[in-house]
C-alpha positions, 0 to 999 in steps of 0.5 A: 112480775116486779123486780126484787125490792131488796138489795141483791147479793152484793148489796147497795154499796157496791151497786152505788160504787159501780153506778158512780164509776159509770158516771165518771166514764160517761163524764170523761167520754163527754169531756173528750168528745167535747174536745174533739167536737172543736174540730169535727161536727158533734154528730160525727163524733157521736156516730164514730164513737158508736161504731167503735163500740159496735166493733168492740162488742162484735169482737167480744161476741165472736170471742166466746160470748154469743148472742142469747135468744131474742128477748133482748131485741125488744129493749136494745133496738128502742134503746139504740133508736132513742139514744141516737135521737136523744144525742142528736137533740142534745147536740143540736140544742148545744149548738143553737142555745146556751150551754148553761141552760141546755146542760142542766135541763138534760141532766134532769133526765135522771128523774126518768129511770127513778120514776120508772123504777118506782112504777115497776116495783122499787121502794126507796126509803125516805132518806134515799128519796131525799138523797136522789132529789139532792143529787139531781139538784146538785147535778143541775147546779154543777152544770152551770145553769144560766139564770138570765132571761131571754131563753129560746124555746127551741134549744130548751125543747130539744134539751128536754127531749134529750133528757127524757131520751137519756133517762129512757135509755138507762131504763131500757138497758137495765131491762135488756140486761136481765135477758143478756147484757152482751146482746143488749149492748151489741144490739144498741150499738148496731141500731145506733150505727144503722141510724147514723149510717142512714143519716150519712147516706142522706147527707152524702158525707162521713163527716171528715173523720181521719186516722188522726182522730182515732186516738180520740174516738177510741176512748170515747167509744170505749168509755161510753160502752163501759159506762153502759155495762157498769150501769147495767151491772149496778142496776142488776144489784140494786134498784134502777131508780137509785142507780139511774140517779147516781149514773147521771152525775156525769156532768160533775165529772165533766166539769171537774175534768175541765177544771183539772185538764183545761184549768177552767174556772168554776162558777160559784154555782158549779162549786156549790153543785159539786158539793150538793151532789156529793151530799146527795150521794152520801145520803143515798149510800146511807139510806 
């Protein structure tokens, strides 16, 4: 059975707003995570923030929102596994390659939920399709693509893997939320934490996380968790193909925060990318 092809009770505009809010939260989480990763290994930051998310969801479940059935397991477990692997691939790519190449490739993962959404019944209009293409292009440009030659194969391959992984996770969250959003988010965090716990046992290290890191880790974990929830709610109101693209504009939020907080200067191509992304959003909303 395919999903509804028309906007749901609240309509497309609200779903678009929620999707954009999820991209802001993801972008802010990435920004704070990047700051903390200057002191700790990136994979340690990701694992610890996932633990924050798991603890938060566990409290939520115990507070009166119990797990419902088992249908969500089929989506939560692969989403947790794929998400963990995608994050690992992404951070290894960042550490071994040029960020101006890796980040734009990872941002193209927005195409995955778009294509899967269409395959499962979404029917965006021509204007919306154009807006989605423009938005993805703008996100790639806003990431600051390095157009010079001499790109290594390994980081590019890992970035492509992370792009596909991120896109699949968005689609799986959407499907799992149809059965139970709370259960899906809890199951994802549990799976991710088990994966990272296994890695910690393998290397016999917890990565050096201390109490002083909590003020950083808590907003990262809560931001990522909140973004997942907003995305799932937005996708339940509209088409996952459209919501997936809007939620994947997080690099724009990250680079704008870097400009505001760290006073980082933007390249001309990044400024162009921000404008192009906004034009894409306007086209999607108009469509």
